[in-house]
C-alpha positions as CSV (number, residue, x, y, z in Angstrom):
1,X,-8.8,-162.0,21.6
2,X,-6.7,-158.9,21.7
3,X,-7.8,-155.6,20.3
4,X,-7.1,-155.0,16.6
5,X,-4.7,-152.2,16.5
6,X,-4.9,-149.8,13.7
7,X,-1.8,-148.0,12.2
8,X,-1.2,-144.3,12.7
9,X,-1.9,-143.8,9.0
10,X,-5.6,-144.9,9.7
11,X,-6.0,-142.4,12.5
12,X,-4.3,-139.6,10.5
13,X,-6.8,-140.4,7.7
14,X,-9.7,-140.0,10.1
15,X,-8.3,-136.7,11.3
16,X,-8.2,-135.5,7.6
17,X,-11.9,-136.6,7.2
18,X,-12.9,-134.7,10.3
19,X,-11.0,-131.6,9.1
20,X,-12.7,-131.9,5.7
21,X,-16.2,-132.0,7.3
22,X,-15.5,-128.9,9.3
23,X,-13.7,-127.1,6.6
24,X,-16.7,-127.6,4.1
25,X,-19.3,-126.8,6.7
26,X,-21.5,-123.6,6.4
27,X,-21.6,-123.3,10.2
28,X,-18.0,-122.8,10.9
29,X,-17.0,-120.2,8.3
30,X,-15.1,-117.8,10.4
31,X,-14.4,-120.2,13.5
32,X,-11.1,-121.3,14.9
33,X,-11.3,-124.9,16.0
34,X,-9.0,-127.0,18.0
35,X,-9.4,-130.5,19.2
36,X,-7.6,-131.2,22.5
37,X,-6.5,-134.7,23.2
38,X,-5.2,-135.6,26.7
39,X,-3.4,-138.9,26.7
40,X,-1.3,-141.1,28.9
41,X,2.4,-140.8,28.7
42,X,2.8,-144.3,27.2
43,X,0.2,-143.5,24.4
44,X,1.8,-140.1,23.8
45,X,5.3,-141.6,23.4
46,X,3.9,-144.2,21.1
47,X,2.3,-141.5,19.0
48,X,5.5,-139.5,18.9
49,X,7.4,-142.5,17.7
50,X,5.5,-142.3,14.4
51,X,6.9,-138.8,13.6
52,X,10.5,-137.7,12.7
53,X,10.8,-134.0,13.3
54,X,9.2,-133.5,16.7
55,X,11.0,-132.4,19.9
56,X,10.3,-135.6,22.0
57,X,11.1,-133.7,25.3
58,X,8.0,-131.6,25.1
59,X,4.8,-132.7,26.7
60,X,2.6,-131.5,23.9
61,X,2.4,-131.2,20.1
62,X,0.0,-130.0,17.4
63,X,-1.0,-131.5,14.2
64,X,-2.6,-128.9,11.9
65,X,-4.8,-130.1,9.0
66,X,-6.4,-127.4,7.0
67,X,-7.4,-124.9,9.7
68,X,-8.2,-127.5,12.3
69,X,-5.6,-128.0,15.1
70,X,-5.3,-131.3,16.9
71,X,-3.4,-130.7,20.2
72,X,-1.9,-133.7,21.9
73,X,-0.8,-133.4,25.5
74,X,0.1,-135.7,28.3
75,X,-2.5,-135.7,31.0
76,X,-1.2,-135.2,34.6
């Protein structure tokens, strides 16, 4: 059996949940938090294909939810 692939919507919802947990936490009141995700070129291209207004020639992009930044970059 192959892997059950989830849609990009599912993962964006999980990112929102992570952001909400951190945003409502008493521990990180004044913090700047960034999540760095290094991915393969294939995975990165697949991820980019789900978004319209992104410069597809760059090797990194950021999704910001509340004050939490998710930085995506192709690993070398």
